[in-house]
N, C-alpha and C positions, 0 to 999 in steps of 0.2 A: 567378483563382478564390479565394474566400476559405478560410481554413483551416477544416477541420472542427472542429466541437467536440465533444470526447470527453464532457465534463461539461456540463450546461446545467440550472440551477436556477432556478426563478422563484417568490418568495413562499412558499419552503419553511418552515414551521413545526413545531415538535415540542415537547410537554409530556409530562410524567409526573405520574401521581397520587401525591401525599404524603399518607397519610391521607385527610382529608376536603377537602383542597385539590388544586389542579393547579398544578405549578411549570412556568412557561414557560421552555424551554431555548434554543430557536433560534425567532427572530422575524423572519419575511419575509425570508430568505435567498435573495438574487440571487448567483448564483456561476457563472462559465463557466470551462472549461479548454479550450484548443485543443489540436489533436493536436501532439505534440512539445514542448510546454511543460514546463517544470520550475517548479511552484508550491509555495511553502510557505505553510500555514496556521498563523498565529503567534498563540498567545493564551495567558494566565495559567491557572492552574488554575481550574476553574469557569467558564470562559468559553464553553462549549459546543463547544469543537474537536472533543473525543472524540466527542460525539453526531453532530456534522457528519461526522467521519470514518466512524462506523457507518453513516450514511445513505449516504455515497458508496460504501462498500464492500458495500450491500444487506445489512448485518447488523441493520438496524433499520428499522422503517417511519416515513414521515413522516406528520403528521396531515393536512396540508393542503399545497397547491403542486403544483408541477410538478418532475419530475426525470427528465431522460433521459440516459443513459449509453451513448455510442456509437450515439445514435439510438434506443436501446430506451427505451420509456416505463415506467421503473421504478415509477413512482407507481401504475401500474394493472396491475403484474404479479403473479401469484399466487406464493406461497412456494415452490412445487414448481420453477416456472421460475427463480425467484431463485437457488435452488441451483446450476443449470446456469450462470447468468449469473456468479455468484461465481467459479465453477471456471475459466470459460472467457475473462472479460474482465478480470479483475482479478488481480494479483499482489500478495500481502500481504507485508509485511516489517515484522516486530514488533519492540519494544525489547528482548524476551527471548527472540527467536529462535524459539520454538515448534518446536524441533527434537525429533524421538523420539530419546531417550538410548540405546535398545538397538539403533538402525540405525546403520550407518556412513554416512560422508558420501555416498557414491554413492546408497545406498539412500533417504537422506533427501531427496536432489535429485530423483531420478526417481518419488519416490512419486505426485505429483500424475498423471504420465503413465500409470502403471500403474493408478491409480484409474479412468482414463478408457478404459482397454482395451488400452494399447499392450503389446506382449511387451517382456520385459526388455531383451533384445538391442537393440531398436529404440530403447527409451527411452534406453538408455545411449549409444547412438550418436547421437542427438539432441541429448543434454545435453554431449557432448564438448567442442564449441567454446566454450560458455559457461563450462565447468568451467576449461579452458585460460586463456580470458581473465580470469578471477578468481584465477588463482594456484593452485588446488586439486588440481591433477593428481596431487600427490606425497602427498594428504592423503586419498584416497579411501577407504582402509581403515580410517581412524580414526573413533573414536566421538566424539560431542560433547565428552565429558568430557575427550578429549586433546586438545582445541583450544583455543586462545585465544579471547578475546571477539571480537576482530576477525576470526579466521577463522571463527567461528559465524555472525557477521552475514554474511561473504561466503557461506557455505553457503546461508543464508536467502534471499539475493539470487539465488544461483544457481537455487536451487528456484522462485523466482518468475519468472525470466527463461525457464526452460525451457518454462514453458507457454504463451509466446508470447503475454502478455495485452496487451490495448489500454492498460492504465492499471497502474501501479505505484504502489500506495498504501503508504506507509511511516510507521509510527506511532513517534515518538520513536526513530529508528533508531540513534542514538548515546547514548541515554540510559544504558545499562549499560556504555558503554565509557570508557576513559581517553582523554586528550586526544589523545595519538598515534594510537591505533586508530580514534577518532572522526573525526579528520581524514583519514584513509586511507579510511574509508568514505565520507565526504562526497566526496573526490576521486573515488572511484569512481561515485558517483551522478552528477557533473559529467560523467564520461565517457560514461555510459550516456546522458544527455540529449544530449550532442553526437552520439551515434549515432542518435538519432531518437526514443528512448523518452519516453513521457508519464508525468511522475511529479508526485504529489501528496504533500508531506511534512508531517506534523502535528509541531509543536514548540512548546515554551514558551521556547526559547532564541534570542535575537535572532542571536547569532554564528553558530548553526547556520542559520537561515532565510536569512542573507546568501549562502549558497552557491547558493540557488536563483535562477532567472531573475526570478521575480516573487514578491513577498510579499503575503499578503491578512491583514489584521489582524482578528481576532474579539474583541469586549468584549461580555459580559453577552448573549450569544446573538445579536449583530448584527454584521454585517460593516461595518467603519468605512471 
């Protein structure tokens, strides 16, 4: 039986209005990711990779074409439903972590589960295994300001994993880290991939992209 496609895009186009003109950012994108793949989208600044990431993450609408995420037709889904899809299907990992500074590590990690209505004890119990795997068990009471950059990114990864998403979507996940911490985080992504997680990583760095199973190049809004 063929592998299930988590992402399926066909002829996806996106443009933005700039004054009296329209700037075409994505041009007839055909792109698929199968369940369990680790794919890097590699491109320079201005290539359209951030726009593609926003569409994959249901944070921006496409102008035309078809996009299915885990068999859900995103191209014809209303915004109210897209919010639910973002919360349930996608685990976001950002360059600058997006942690709440006044929350400790545990509070940051379980926040998405509490927002879904889980009680605190259940949320903490469900997250313990992920927290232990990422080496954060002795940091649970620390605030983000008390952590290194690599530890903050691990907290962000734990937060994404605890929601049990269909897709981990990582935007320049090592961009704010030194080389040692960046290598540790990429090694963690490789481990998560080996465990069966589907990962799409956005990067401008060829050395980072090499950690992925597959690299897709985007230049001038087109996949090469």
